[in-house]
C-alpha positions as CSV (number, residue, x, y, z in Angstrom):
1,X,-39.8,98.9,81.3
2,X,-39.0,97.7,77.9
3,X,-39.2,94.1,76.9
4,X,-36.4,92.4,75.0
5,X,-37.2,89.8,72.3
6,X,-34.6,87.2,72.1
7,X,-33.3,84.8,69.7
8,X,-35.2,81.7,70.3
9,X,-34.0,78.1,70.2
10,X,-36.1,76.4,67.6
11,X,-34.5,72.9,67.8
12,X,-32.4,71.1,70.4
13,X,-29.2,71.3,68.4
14,X,-29.7,75.1,67.6
15,X,-27.1,77.4,68.9
16,X,-27.4,80.2,66.3
17,X,-29.5,81.1,63.4
18,X,-30.2,83.7,60.5
19,X,-32.8,86.3,60.9
20,X,-34.3,85.8,57.6
21,X,-37.2,88.4,57.6
22,X,-38.9,90.8,59.8
23,X,-42.8,91.1,59.8
24,X,-42.8,94.2,61.8
25,X,-41.0,97.7,61.8
26,X,-40.3,100.2,64.4
27,X,-43.4,101.8,65.6
28,X,-45.8,98.7,64.9
29,X,-48.1,97.5,67.9
30,X,-47.4,93.8,68.6
31,X,-49.8,91.5,70.3
32,X,-49.1,88.1,72.0
33,X,-49.1,85.4,69.4
34,X,-48.4,87.6,66.2
35,X,-45.6,86.5,63.9
36,X,-42.8,89.0,64.2
37,X,-40.1,87.4,62.1
38,X,-38.8,84.3,60.4
39,X,-35.8,82.5,61.6
40,X,-33.6,80.3,59.3
41,X,-32.1,77.4,61.5
42,X,-29.9,74.7,60.8
43,X,-32.8,72.7,59.2
44,X,-35.5,75.0,58.1
45,X,-37.1,78.6,58.0
46,X,-39.5,78.9,60.8
47,X,-41.9,81.7,62.0
48,X,-41.5,83.3,65.5
49,X,-44.6,84.5,67.5
50,X,-44.3,87.2,70.2
51,X,-44.9,86.4,73.7
52,X,-45.6,89.8,75.0
53,X,-47.3,92.8,73.9
54,X,-46.0,96.2,73.2
55,X,-44.8,98.8,70.6
56,X,-41.6,98.0,68.6
57,X,-39.1,100.5,69.8
58,X,-35.9,99.1,68.1
59,X,-34.9,96.3,65.7
60,X,-31.6,95.2,67.1
61,X,-30.7,92.6,64.6
62,X,-31.3,93.6,60.9
63,X,-32.9,91.4,58.4
64,X,-30.6,88.9,56.9
65,X,-28.1,88.9,59.7
66,X,-26.5,85.5,60.1
67,X,-24.8,83.9,63.2
68,X,-27.3,85.4,65.7
69,X,-26.8,83.5,69.0
70,X,-29.5,82.0,70.7
71,X,-30.8,84.2,73.6
72,X,-29.3,87.4,72.0
73,X,-31.6,90.5,71.8
74,X,-33.0,90.9,68.3
75,X,-35.7,93.5,69.0
76,X,-37.1,95.8,71.9
77,X,-40.6,96.3,72.7
78,X,-42.0,99.4,74.4
79,X,-44.5,99.0,77.3
80,X,-47.5,101.2,77.6
81,X,-46.4,104.8,78.6
82,X,-42.9,104.4,77.1
83,X,-41.9,106.6,74.1
84,X,-38.3,105.7,73.4
85,X,-35.8,102.8,74.2
86,X,-33.8,103.4,77.3
87,X,-30.1,104.0,76.7
88,X,-28.2,100.7,76.9
89,X,-31.2,98.6,76.7
90,X,-29.8,96.2,74.3
91,X,-26.0,96.5,75.4
92,X,-26.0,92.9,76.3
93,X,-26.6,91.8,72.8
94,X,-23.5,92.4,70.6
95,X,-24.1,92.7,67.0
96,X,-23.9,89.4,65.1
97,X,-20.8,88.3,63.2
98,X,-20.9,89.3,59.5
99,X,-21.8,86.6,57.0
100,X,-18.3,86.4,55.5
101,X,-14.9,87.0,57.2
102,X,-12.5,89.5,55.9
103,X,-9.7,88.3,53.7
104,X,-6.3,87.7,55.7
105,X,-3.5,90.3,55.2
106,X,0.1,89.8,55.5
107,X,0.5,92.2,58.3
108,X,-0.5,91.6,61.9
109,X,-3.1,94.0,63.2
110,X,-2.0,96.1,66.2
111,X,-4.1,95.6,69.3
112,X,-6.9,98.2,70.0
113,X,-6.3,100.8,72.5
114,X,-7.9,99.8,75.9
115,X,-10.9,102.3,76.6
116,X,-10.6,104.6,79.7
117,X,-12.6,103.0,82.6
118,X,-15.7,104.6,83.2
119,X,-17.2,105.3,86.7
120,X,-18.6,102.3,88.3
121,X,-22.3,102.0,88.1
122,X,-24.6,101.1,90.8
123,X,-24.8,97.1,91.2
124,X,-27.7,95.8,89.2
125,X,-30.1,93.2,90.7
126,X,-28.9,89.7,90.8
127,X,-29.7,88.4,87.3
128,X,-32.0,85.3,86.9
129,X,-30.3,82.1,86.1
130,X,-30.2,81.4,82.4
131,X,-29.3,77.6,82.6
132,X,-30.3,74.8,85.1
133,X,-27.5,73.1,87.2
134,X,-27.2,70.5,84.5
135,X,-26.2,72.8,82.0
136,X,-29.6,72.8,80.0
137,X,-31.0,76.1,79.0
138,X,-34.1,77.3,80.7
139,X,-37.2,78.3,78.6
140,X,-38.9,81.5,80.0
141,X,-40.7,84.4,78.6
142,X,-39.0,87.7,78.6
143,X,-41.3,89.2,81.0
144,X,-40.9,86.3,83.4
145,X,-37.1,86.7,83.2
146,X,-37.3,90.3,83.9
147,X,-39.6,89.7,87.0
148,X,-37.2,87.1,88.2
149,X,-34.3,89.5,87.9
150,X,-36.1,92.1,89.9
151,X,-37.1,89.9,92.7
152,X,-33.7,87.9,92.8
153,X,-35.3,84.6,91.8
154,X,-33.2,81.8,90.3
155,X,-35.4,80.4,87.3
156,X,-33.6,77.0,87.7
157,X,-35.8,76.5,90.8
158,X,-39.1,77.6,89.2
159,X,-41.2,75.1,87.5
160,X,-42.8,76.2,84.4
161,X,-46.4,75.7,83.5
162,X,-46.5,77.0,80.0
163,X,-46.2,75.2,76.9
164,X,-43.3,72.5,77.0
165,X,-42.5,73.6,80.5
166,X,-42.0,77.2,79.7
167,X,-41.7,79.6,82.6
168,X,-44.3,82.3,82.5
169,X,-45.1,85.5,84.5
170,X,-47.5,83.6,86.9
171,X,-44.8,81.0,87.8
172,X,-42.3,83.6,88.8
173,X,-44.8,85.8,90.8
174,X,-45.7,82.6,92.9
175,X,-42.0,81.9,93.5
176,X,-40.1,82.9,96.4
177,X,-36.6,84.4,96.3
178,X,-33.9,82.0,97.4
179,X,-30.5,80.4,96.9
180,X,-29.6,78.2,94.0
181,X,-31.4,74.8,94.0
182,X,-29.5,71.9,95.8
183,X,-27.1,69.8,93.7
184,X,-25.5,72.8,91.8
185,X,-22.2,71.6,90.9
186,X,-19.1,73.5,90.1
187,X,-18.5,74.3,86.4
188,X,-16.7,71.6,84.5
189,X,-13.3,72.4,83.5
190,X,-12.8,73.6,80.0
191,X,-11.4,71.1,77.6
192,X,-7.9,71.6,76.5
193,X,-7.6,73.2,73.0
194,X,-6.9,70.9,70.1
195,X,-3.8,71.2,68.2
196,X,-4.2,73.8,65.2
197,X,-5.3,72.4,62.0
198,X,-2.6,71.9,59.3
199,X,-2.9,75.0,57.0
200,X,-4.4,74.4,53.4
201,X,-2.2,75.7,50.6
202,X,-4.2,77.6,47.9
203,X,-3.6,78.9,44.4
204,X,-5.0,81.5,42.2
205,X,-8.5,80.6,41.1
206,X,-9.5,78.6,44.2
207,X,-12.6,79.7,45.8
208,X,-13.4,80.1,49.6
209,X,-17.0,79.1,50.1
210,X,-18.4,79.7,53.8
211,X,-20.0,76.9,55.5
212,X,-23.8,76.9,55.7
213,X,-25.5,76.3,59.0
214,X,-26.7,72.9,57.8
215,X,-23.5,71.8,56.6
216,X,-21.9,72.8,60.0
217,X,-24.5,70.6,61.7
218,X,-23.9,67.7,59.4
219,X,-20.3,67.8,60.0
220,X,-20.5,68.0,63.6
221,X,-23.0,65.2,64.0
222,X,-21.5,62.9,61.6
223,X,-18.1,63.3,63.2
224,X,-19.6,62.7,66.7
225,X,-21.6,59.5,65.3
226,X,-18.3,58.0,63.9
227,X,-16.5,58.8,66.9
228,X,-18.9,57.7,69.7
229,X,-21.2,55.1,68.0
230,X,-19.8,51.6,67.4
231,X,-20.9,50.9,63.8
232,X,-21.0,47.6,62.1
233,X,-22.4,46.8,58.7
234,X,-24.5,44.0,57.2
235,X,-25.2,43.9,53.4
236,X,-27.9,41.8,51.5
237,X,-28.6,41.4,47.8
238,X,-32.4,41.6,47.3
239,X,-34.5,40.3,44.4
240,X,-36.9,43.1,43.4
241,X,-38.7,41.6,40.3
242,X,-41.8,40.9,42.3
243,X,-41.6,44.3,44.0
244,X,-41.3,46.1,40.5
245,X,-44.4,44.2,39.3
246,X,-46.3,45.1,42.5
247,X,-45.3,48.7,42.1
248,X,-46.8,48.6,38.5
249,X,-50.1,47.2,39.8
250,X,-50.3,49.6,42.6
251,X,-49.6,52.6,40.5
252,X,-52.6,51.5,38.1
253,X,-54.9,52.0,41.0
254,X,-52.9,54.9,42.8
255,X,-53.4,57.0,39.6
256,X,-56.9,57.6,40.7
257,X,-55.6,59.3,43.8
258,X,-53.0,61.3,41.9
259,X,-50.1,59.4,43.5
260,X,-47.2,57.5,41.9
261,X,-45.6,55.0,44.2
262,X,-41.7,54.7,43.9
263,X,-39.5,51.9,45.0
264,X,-38.4,54.1,47.7
265,X,-41.9,54.5,48.9
266,X,-42.2,50.6,49.0
267,X,-38.9,50.5,50.9
268,X,-40.1,52.8,53.6
269,X,-43.2,50.4,53.9
270,X,-41.1,47.3,54.1
271,X,-38.7,48.8,56.7
272,X,-41.6,50.0,58.8
273,X,-43.1,46.5,58.8
274,X,-39.9,44.8,59.6
275,X,-39.4,47.2,62.4
276,X,-42.7,46.4,63.7
277,X,-41.9,42.7,63.8
278,X,-38.6,43.5,65.5
279,X,-39.4,46.2,68.1
280,X,-36.1,45.5,69.9
281,X,-34.5,47.2,66.6
282,X,-36.7,50.3,66.9
283,X,-34.6,51.8,69.8
284,X,-32.0,54.3,71.0
285,X,-29.2,54.2,73.4
286,X,-28.8,56.4,76.4
287,X,-26.2,56.1,79.2
288,X,-29.0,54.9,81.8
289,X,-31.4,53.0,79.7
290,X,-32.5,51.7,76.4
291,X,-35.5,53.7,74.8
292,X,-37.7,51.4,72.6
293,X,-40.3,53.3,70.7
294,X,-43.9,52.4,70.3
295,X,-44.5,54.2,67.0
296,X,-42.6,53.3,63.8
297,X,-41.4,56.5,62.4
298,X,-39.2,56.4,59.3
299,X,-36.7,59.3,58.4
300,X,-35.7,59.5,54.8
301,X,-32.7,61.4,53.7
302,X,-33.5,64.2,51.2
303,X,-30.7,66.2,49.4
304,X,-31.2,69.9,49.4
305,X,-29.0,72.8,48.1
306,X,-28.6,73.7,51.8
307,X,-27.4,70.1,52.8
308,X,-29.1,67.0,53.9
309,X,-32.2,66.8,55.9
310,X,-34.5,63.9,57.0
311,X,-38.1,64.5,56.9
312,X,-40.2,61.8,58.9
313,X,-43.0,59.6,57.6
314,X,-44.9,59.0,61.0
315,X,-46.4,55.7,61.7
316,X,-45.3,54.4,58.4
317,X,-46.3,50.8,59.2
318,X,-49.9,51.6,59.5
319,X,-50.2,53.6,56.2
320,X,-50.8,52.4,52.6
321,X,-48.3,52.9,49.9
322,X,-50.2,55.6,48.0
323,X,-50.5,57.6,51.4
324,X,-46.7,57.2,51.9
325,X,-46.1,58.3,48.5
326,X,-48.2,61.4,48.8
327,X,-46.7,62.4,52.1
328,X,-43.1,61.8,51.0
329,X,-43.6,63.9,47.9
330,X,-44.9,66.9,49.9
331,X,-42.2,66.4,52.6
332,X,-39.4,66.4,50.1
333,X,-40.7,69.4,48.3
334,X,-40.9,71.3,51.5
335,X,-37.5,70.2,52.6
336,X,-35.9,71.5,49.6
337,X,-37.7,74.8,50.1
338,X,-36.8,75.0,53.7
339,X,-40.5,74.9,54.9
340,X,-40.6,72.0,57.2
341,X,-42.1,72.1,60.7
342,X,-40.0,71.2,63.7
343,X,-41.8,68.0,64.4
344,X,-41.6,67.0,60.7
345,X,-37.9,66.4,61.0
346,X,-36.9,66.0,64.7
347,X,-37.1,62.5,65.8
348,X,-37.6,59.1,63.8
349,X,-36.4,55.9,64.9
350,X,-34.7,54.5,61.6
351,X,-33.5,56.2,58.6
352,X,-33.4,55.3,54.8
353,X,-30.7,56.8,52.5
354,X,-31.2,56.1,48.8
355,X,-28.4,56.7,46.2
356,X,-29.9,54.3,43.6
357,X,-31.2,57.1,41.4
358,X,-27.5,58.1,41.0
359,X,-26.6,54.7,39.7
360,X,-24.7,53.8,43.0
361,X,-24.5,50.1,43.4
362,X,-23.5,50.0,47.1
363,X,-22.6,52.1,50.0
364,X,-22.4,52.4,53.7
365,X,-24.2,55.2,55.4
366,X,-23.4,56.9,58.8
367,X,-25.9,56.5,61.6
368,X,-27.8,59.5,62.6
369,X,-27.8,59.6,66.5
370,X,-29.7,58.9,68.5
371,X,-31.1,56.4,66.2
372,X,-29.6,52.9,66.1
373,X,-29.8,51.9,62.4
374,X,-29.7,53.2,58.9
375,X,-30.3,51.4,55.6
376,X,-28.3,52.5,52.6
377,X,-30.2,51.5,49.4
378,X,-28.3,51.2,46.1
379,X,-29.4,51.0,42.5
380,X,-31.9,48.4,41.3
381,X,-30.3,46.7,38.1
382,X,-30.3,43.5,36.1
383,X,-27.6,41.0,37.3
384,X,-26.8,37.5,36.4
385,X,-27.5,35.3,39.3
386,X,-27.7,31.4,40.1
387,X,-31.1,29.9,40.6
388,X,-31.3,26.1,41.1
389,X,-28.1,25.5,39.2
390,X,-29.0,27.9,36.3
391,X,-27.6,31.3,35.4
392,X,-30.5,33.6,35.1
393,X,-31.0,37.4,34.9
394,X,-32.9,39.0,37.8
395,X,-33.4,42.6,38.9
396,X,-31.3,42.9,42.1
397,X,-30.6,45.6,44.7
398,X,-27.9,45.9,47.1
399,X,-28.8,47.2,50.6
400,X,-26.2,47.9,53.6
401,X,-27.6,48.2,57.1
402,X,-25.4,50.3,59.5
403,X,-26.0,49.2,63.0
404,X,-25.2,50.6,66.5
405,X,-23.7,47.6,68.4
406,X,-24.8,49.2,71.6
407,X,-28.3,48.7,70.7
408,X,-28.6,45.9,68.2
409,X,-26.3,42.7,68.1
410,X,-25.1,41.0,64.8
411,X,-27.8,38.4,65.1
412,X,-30.8,40.9,65.8
413,X,-29.6,42.9,62.9
414,X,-29.5,39.9,60.4
415,X,-33.0,38.7,61.6
416,X,-34.1,42.2,60.8
417,X,-32.8,41.9,57.2
418,X,-34.2,38.5,56.8
419,X,-37.7,39.9,57.6
420,X,-37.0,42.9,55.2
421,X,-35.9,40.5,52.5
422,X,-39.3,38.6,52.9
423,X,-41.3,41.7,52.6
424,X,-39.4,43.1,49.5
425,X,-39.3,39.7,47.6
426,X,-43.0,38.9,48.5
427,X,-44.6,42.4,48.6
428,X,-48.1,41.0,49.0
429,X,-47.0,40.1,52.6
430,X,-47.0,43.8,53.3
431,X,-50.7,44.0,52.6
432,X,-51.6,41.1,55.2
């Protein structure tokens, strides 16, 4: 029996993706673990490896197709002894929607004529469940799904022994057919449709630019954040003369390592040290408990032509500034090229967003759930300030901390900023 290769979910938020490139063609023999295609997700372009072995009998989704839904059939493998793809093997996988929609017309299209009903085929075996009672997707190999369908096994009741809990052939063969697991609840009622959006008037010369996958995800997550996360904001003015002097001295030494430390690299280190001093701020909210992270992982907002992405500097409190600089330069370059690995942008407990290079003096950023805080860094510039009754010129930088009030109270956020100020204004303390 032929084996379907399905569109994988390469991130927790992925619902569809673009099939960027095929590495195999019809007639090629595929082995387990071989890279068969590249999928462009909402964050990066990632390689997909085959789970099963066989010969490519059909490419269902062509190279370059966008809007391919997760779990849609993208190709079909033939097992040993098969010479062609059975008729209707990919019938469950409708073709992906085209990349651009057709231009609207002034006339209303007439509904298509209903096809004549065909003779009812024999009822197929009971399909294996694709989702758990909680609504979460079940990860299983195509072969395991096929065996479960043939044996009438509900995959929601099978515990996977593969990587990340993936259900494999041996798990299904060891399972017994049975009813759905206890606790299966009735499906939740569908939400009521929202009111239609107000139409936007356009004029000759206006352009319609389709949303990218990244832009859609940014819009959805930022809207969700502002609607569900109780933000509050704290702003401080930091004197950075000592930081700039320390940066110059560090770069004299870092030149030997082919590194050039930036102010943003030093802010990553300072925030990481402050989070280590205030572990209660390095946390996330869930409905049942607070999750306090053991590692200090700093996400850094990077602008790309596809949208915003936040690569992560892991264990930033334990790394030297030259190492942070080298890692950040590499992460930013691969983020702009869409070549980040999943674990390089998924996670993180705190985000830094810096618009100082654009001359922005001060701004407030939106928290990136499930994180509890994000620091918005403005431009460092000379300003006239009062010191001991005298007007003097100092290099100052405005920083605004956006905080999830469910996780961090006002006093806790203020104490975090006090510690951050100490590290920035006395950078030698970051080396102790």
